[in-house]
Structures are given as structure tokens and as C-alpha cells.
N, C-alpha and C positions, 0 to 999 in steps of 0.2 A: 503493500500500500504506500510505498514511498513515492511521492509525486515529483519532487525536485531535489537535487543534490548540488551543493556548492563545495567543490573540492579545492582546498588551498594548497599551495606549495610551501615547502620549508626551506628550500634553497633554489638555485637556478635550475638544477636538473629536475627536481621534483615539480617545480612550477611548469616546466615544459611537459612533464608526464601528465600533469593535471589537464593541460590544454589538449593533449592527445586523447585523454579520456572524454573530455567535453566534445571533441570532434567525433568520437565514435558513438556516443550515446546522446540522444536528443534531450533527455531529462537531466543531464549533467552539465554544470557550468564550472568555471575555474576561477581561482585567484592566484596571483603571482607575487612572490615576495621572499624575503630572507628572514628566517626565524632567528631569535637571539642566540640559540645554541650553534648556529651556523655562521656567525658573524666574523669568524676568524679565517684569514686566508682567502678573502674574496679577491677576484680579479679587479684591476683598476677600473674597468668599465662596467662593473656589476650593476650599478644603478641604471645605466643606459640599457642594459639587457632587460632589467625588470620593466622599464618604460616601454621598450619595444614589444615585450610580451603583452602588455596591457592594450595594445592596439588590436589584438584579436577580438572579434565580436563577442565571443563567449567568455572572455575574462571580465568579471564584474566587480573586482575589488583588488586591493593590494593586501596580501597577507599570506602567511601568518607572520606577523611582526610583533615586536614588543621587547620585554625584558624577562630574563629568567636568572634569578640569583640562587636557585635551589642547590645546584650541583657545584662543588668547588672547582671542578675541572672545566666549567663553562668559560667562554671568552671573558676577558676583563670587563668589568661593569662599564667603564668609560667607553670602551669600543662598542658594547651593546647599545649604549645610549646614542652614540654617534650614528650608528646604522638605523636605529629607530627614528631619530630626528630626520635623517635623510629621506626615509621612506614616507614619513608624514608630509614633508615638504613636497615630495613627488605627488602624493595623493591630492594635496591642495592644488597643485599646478594642473593636474589632470581631471580634477573634480570627481574623484573616485572615493568610495568608502574604504575603510580599512578593517581588518580582522586582527584583534590584539590579543596576544598571549602575555599574561601577567602571572608569574609564579614567584612568590616570596619577594616581590618588588613593588608592593602596592603604592607606597609613597612616591617613589621615583617615577613609576609608570604614569600615575595620575598627574604629576607635575609636568611631565613631558606632553601629555595629552592636552593639558590646560594651555601649554605654550603654543598650541596649534588650534586656535578657536574656530578656524574655518573648515576643519576636518571633522567629519562624523564617522563613527565606526561602531563596532560591536566588540565587547569584551567576551571572548569565548571561554567556555568552561569556567564560569565566574567563580572565584574563590575569595573575593573581598567581602567586606562587611556592609552593613546597612548605610552607614554614613557615606562611604565611597559611592554606593549605588545611587544615593540621593544626588550627589554631585554629578554623576554621569547622566542622570535623567535631566538635570538642569542644562547640561551641555548638549542634549539632544541625542545621546548615544543609546544603543540597544545593549541588552545583556542576554547572553545565551547560556543554557544549562545542558548538562550531560547526565549520564547515568549516575554520577556521583550524588545527585540529590536523593537517590534511593538508599544510600548507605546509612547505617545507624548513627554515624557521627556527623550527619549533614545539617546540624542545627542552624549554622549561620546562613547557609544557602536557603533554607526554608524560611528564615526570617526575611530574606531579601525577596523571595517569591511572594510572601505576604504583603510586602510593601509595593511591589511593582504592579502597575496596571498591565493587563494581558497584552496590550498593543505595543509594549516595549520589550517583549520577550521573544527569543527564538529558542529552538531546541536543536540538538546536534548529538553526534556520536562521540567525537574525538577519537574515532577509530585509529588504531586497534585497541585503544585504552578505554577506561571508564565504562566498562560493561555494567549495565544496571543489574540490581538484584532481580532474579536469583542467579545471575550469570557472572557475578563479580569475580574477577581474577581470570576470566577467559577472554579470548580474543573477541573484540567488539565488532559489530557491523551495523549497517543501516537498518536491517530488519528488526533491530531492538529499540529503535528510537521511539516507537509508540509507547514504550514503557516510561520514557521521560514525560511524554504528554500526559499519560495516565497519572503519574505522580503529581504533576502540577494540578491536574483536574481535582484530585483528592484534596489537595491543600486549599484550593480555591472554592471547592464545593460546586464544581462545574462538570458538565458532560465531557468525557475525553474527546469525543468527536468535535466539540466546540473548540477545545484547546488546539487540536490538530488543525482545524480550519483556520483559526486566527493566526497561529504561528506560521502556517504556510503563507498566508497573505502578508504577514509581517516580513518574511524573508523575500517574497517577490517584490514588495515595495522597497525594501532596503537595498536590495541588489539590482533593482530596476530591471526585473525580468518580466 
């Protein structure tokens, strides 16, 4: 029952692979960008390559971009921030939305987003708190949820779901990660995204079909599909 998929890249190669998938399947669209874990060792013309990929008619966003301070072996924070800034500048120039990855970097990520007020985007696999979510709403951003909202320790995410109106939410897999219960720990895929919609529906006291319909429309509007 999956109607549309937006598949982001993590580096130059996977961005091109996402475009190839979008060319092969009518219901698949792509995003191109460099993930913070892949910010090291980029070619001199990396941003030009991302810009060139966005000219493809099925590329609807720049992503997945952002900051990741979780792993000590990740690229230096200053480099991650430079790559993030550069891609937000590009998004503003091209009038494209962005898909943001924020892991254990909530303050710095939000400060950089605030520094680019003309860019709108979605925080994917949202792990921040209610106050940051309020700020993102004021900035016109979307927030996306994965199977992690079905985990027993998902208290913060559920508080954010309580806060957000449905028209500011999207749902996703974050495949191959974040498989919802009862599949936690197994490889995730798009066939399980309905479980995310059902979890939101339970929290909001809504019909799962209504959540699925609205989040689909949100994605189409956000990515201009």
C-alpha cells in the first residue's frame, strides 16, 4: 500500500543510485546530498555535483544532510558544519527543501538551520524535544517519524506527536534501520511504514487511514510532487 517513496542519498554515489531508482520506478523520487558521516574526503567539486544532480526532474530535495556527533570516528564537527552550511546555501539558491539528519547535535543543528531562514526542510527520524519542535514549527519546517516511536523508550517522540498538528508530520522508514515493533532489530523496509501511521493514529485518537492520507498529502506538498 505504499503510494510514494522519496529516497535520499548519503553521498555522491548513493545520490546517483537514488536517481537511478527514481528513473526505474514511477512511484519513487530522489534527493541528492552528502550526509555528515560522509563529509570527509569529498572531491573539490562535490557541491557542483550535488547541484547538477538536482537538475533531474525526479530529484525533489537536497538530502540527507545535517550533523551527527554520535560516533567518535565521525568527521570533525567543524567540517560537518561547513558541509551542512554549504548545502543549505545551495538549497536556498535552488529553492529546494532539505532533509536533515540530527543525531546528538540538537543545539548546533538548530543554530545552523536558524542561520538559513529562507530554507525549509524536514527533520527526519526526529529525536529532539518539544521545545526544538516548537521552534521548527515557527520556522515552517516539517518533522518526520520512524518506527522508533513504537519503542518502549519513545516518551519524548510521543510528546512531540502530541504537540504537532497532523499537517506538519511525515512518516518514513529510515531503512534499513528503525524497524517498528514487533520487528525491532530486523532489517526495515517500506512495507512496515503503516505501523508508524498506526502508532500516530493511536496517540492522536484518529483512524490510521486518516493519518496515512494526511501524511501522504503532506509529503506530496512538501516535495512538490
